[in-house]
N, C-alpha and C positions, 0 to 999 in steps of 0.2 A: 503494499500499499503504499504509496508515496504522501508525500507532505501534505499537498492542499489537498486532500481526498480526507485525509486525515484532521485538517483543520476543518472543512466542509461538515463533519460530523461534528465535531463537539460544537461549532456553531448549532446546526441542529439538535441538539439535545439540551443547550443553557435557552433556544430557544423556545422548546417543550417543556422543558425547566419553567419559564417564565411566564409559561400561557396556563401549566396550572396552577403556579401558584395564583397569577390572577383573577381566575377562575374562582379559585377556595374563598379570595378576599373579597370577592362578588359576592356569593355564596354567603357568609359569611353577614356581608353590611346587609344581605337582604334579611337576616333573621332580624339584625340590632335594628335598624334604620328603617321608620317608615316614610315615603311620601305626603306630607299635611299641609302643602301650599294649596291657597289657594286660588282661586282666578282674576281675582284684583291684582291690577300693579299699583293704582296710588290709595290712599288710606282715603273714606271718605269725610272724615271729619277732621284731618290739619293737611287736606289736602298735600303731600308728600308721598315721594314716590317712595315700597314699599321695600324691604330689604330680607335678603335671601339669612338665613338663620338658622341653628339647631335653638331648640327646644326639648325639652324631658316630657315625656308622657308619663300621664295618670291616668291608672285605672279605676274605674267602677265608677258610683253613683256621685255625684259632686250634688254637694249643699249646698246654696251658697245663699248667704243673709241678701236680702233684698233691699238692703241700699247697697252692697258691691254689688250686686248682680245688674242694680240699676244706671250707679256711676259707668259698670262694664260696658254695656248698652250704649251709654252717651258718650263717655268719655276718652275711652279708650280699647274700643270695641279691635282693634288688632296689634294688642299689646304682646298674645301670645309671647308669656313667659312660661305658661306651661300647654300643651295639646290633652286635651280632652279628646283617650281613650276610648274610651266606653266603656262597658260594661263589665267585658269578658278579655278579660289579661289575655294577651298575647307576648309573644320574644321581642319586640318589640320596642327597645326604653327611651330612642331619641327620635325624633321628627323632627323631619324639612322644613321649616318651613318662610313665611311672604310674612313678616311684620312691620309696623310701624315705630319709629324711634321714639317719636313724639310720647305716640301711647303709652310706651314705656317706662317713662319718664311719667306721666300722668298716674300708670297706677301707682309708680313706687312712692310719689309722692301720696295720692288715695292712703296708700297701705299704713305712709307715715303718720298721716295726721288723723287715720282711724285707728289707729294703737296708741293716741298719745291722749 
Protein backbone atom coordinates (compact mmCIF):
# COMPACT_ATOMS: atom_id res chain seq x y z
CA UNK A 1 0.00 0.00 0.00
CA UNK A 2 1.45 3.33 -0.96
CA UNK A 3 1.60 6.40 1.26
CA UNK A 4 -1.18 8.22 -0.62
CA UNK A 5 -3.65 5.36 -0.10
CA UNK A 6 -2.75 5.18 3.61
CA UNK A 7 -3.39 8.92 4.05
CA UNK A 8 -6.76 8.63 2.25
CA UNK A 9 -7.74 5.77 4.56
CA UNK A 10 -6.80 7.83 7.63
CA UNK A 11 -8.80 10.80 6.35
CA UNK A 12 -11.84 8.61 5.71
CA UNK A 13 -11.61 7.13 9.20
CA UNK A 14 -11.38 10.60 10.76
CA UNK A 15 -14.33 11.86 8.72
CA UNK A 16 -16.39 8.83 9.73
CA UNK A 17 -15.48 9.29 13.41
CA UNK A 18 -16.38 12.99 13.19
CA UNK A 19 -19.72 12.13 11.57
CA UNK A 20 -20.52 9.60 14.33
CA UNK A 21 -19.56 12.11 17.03
CA UNK A 22 -21.68 14.91 15.56
CA UNK A 23 -24.61 12.54 15.12
CA UNK A 24 -24.39 11.54 18.77
CA UNK A 25 -24.29 15.20 19.84
CA UNK A 26 -27.37 15.95 17.71
CA UNK A 27 -29.29 13.06 19.27
CA UNK A 28 -28.27 14.15 22.77
CA UNK A 29 -29.38 17.73 22.11
CA UNK A 30 -32.74 16.50 20.83
CA UNK A 31 -33.32 14.87 24.22
CA UNK A 32 -32.17 17.88 26.26
CA UNK A 33 -33.25 20.97 24.29
CA UNK A 34 -36.74 21.97 23.15
CA UNK A 35 -37.58 24.46 20.42
CA UNK A 36 -39.86 26.94 22.17
CA UNK A 37 -39.56 29.76 19.66
CA UNK A 38 -42.73 31.61 18.86
CA UNK A 39 -43.65 33.16 15.52
CA UNK A 40 -43.34 36.75 16.73
CA UNK A 41 -40.35 38.84 15.68
CA UNK A 42 -41.14 41.97 17.71
CA UNK A 43 -42.46 42.46 21.23
CA UNK A 44 -45.96 43.93 20.89
CA UNK A 45 -45.65 45.72 24.25
CA UNK A 46 -42.20 47.30 23.89
CA UNK A 47 -41.86 47.32 20.07
CA UNK A 48 -38.31 45.91 20.12
CA UNK A 49 -36.93 42.92 18.18
CA UNK A 50 -37.02 39.65 20.09
CA UNK A 51 -33.70 38.00 20.87
CA UNK A 52 -32.81 34.34 20.66
CA UNK A 53 -31.90 32.75 23.98
CA UNK A 54 -32.29 29.78 26.28
CA UNK A 55 -34.62 29.30 29.25
CA UNK A 56 -35.07 26.49 31.76
CA UNK A 57 -38.18 24.39 31.23
CA UNK A 58 -40.64 24.12 34.11
CA UNK A 59 -42.97 21.10 34.07
CA UNK A 60 -46.21 20.73 35.98
CA UNK A 61 -49.32 22.81 36.42
CA UNK A 62 -48.24 26.37 37.24
CA UNK A 63 -50.21 28.33 39.81
CA UNK A 64 -49.85 32.08 39.38
CA UNK A 65 -51.17 34.73 41.70
CA UNK A 66 -53.67 36.93 39.90
CA UNK A 67 -51.44 40.01 40.31
CA UNK A 68 -48.52 38.24 38.65
CA UNK A 69 -50.65 36.86 35.83
CA UNK A 70 -52.09 40.30 35.11
CA UNK A 71 -48.65 41.95 35.19
CA UNK A 72 -47.15 39.24 32.95
CA UNK A 73 -49.93 39.61 30.41
CA UNK A 74 -49.75 43.41 30.33
CA UNK A 75 -46.12 44.32 31.11
CA UNK A 76 -43.81 41.41 30.27
CA UNK A 77 -45.52 38.81 28.04
CA UNK A 78 -42.31 37.88 26.21
CA UNK A 79 -39.90 37.58 29.14
CA UNK A 80 -39.63 33.78 28.86
CA UNK A 81 -37.38 33.65 31.91
CA UNK A 82 -38.94 30.20 32.35
CA UNK A 83 -40.54 28.14 29.60
CA UNK A 84 -43.69 26.27 30.64
CA UNK A 85 -43.28 22.72 29.35
CA UNK A 86 -46.69 21.30 30.19
CA UNK A 87 -47.93 18.86 32.79
CA UNK A 88 -46.07 15.77 31.61
CA UNK A 89 -42.30 15.98 32.22
CA UNK A 90 -40.07 15.16 29.28
CA UNK A 91 -36.34 14.76 28.90
CA UNK A 92 -35.80 18.32 27.66
CA UNK A 93 -34.55 20.76 30.31
CA UNK A 94 -33.75 23.83 28.20
CA UNK A 95 -35.90 25.64 25.65
CA UNK A 96 -34.66 27.85 22.85
CA UNK A 97 -36.92 30.93 22.96
CA UNK A 98 -37.38 34.36 21.44
CA UNK A 99 -37.54 36.83 24.31
CA UNK A 100 -37.82 40.57 24.82
CA UNK A 101 -34.96 42.02 26.90
CA UNK A 102 -37.20 44.83 28.17
CA UNK A 103 -39.82 42.26 29.24
CA UNK A 104 -37.15 40.44 31.24
CA UNK A 105 -36.13 43.68 32.94
CA UNK A 106 -39.77 44.51 33.67
CA UNK A 107 -40.33 41.07 35.16
CA UNK A 108 -37.27 41.40 37.40
CA UNK A 109 -38.43 44.82 38.57
CA UNK A 110 -41.96 43.55 39.20
CA UNK A 111 -40.68 40.59 41.21
CA UNK A 112 -38.37 42.85 43.26
CA UNK A 113 -41.22 45.23 44.15
CA UNK A 114 -43.66 42.39 44.79
CA UNK A 115 -41.29 40.77 47.31
CA UNK A 116 -40.57 44.05 49.10
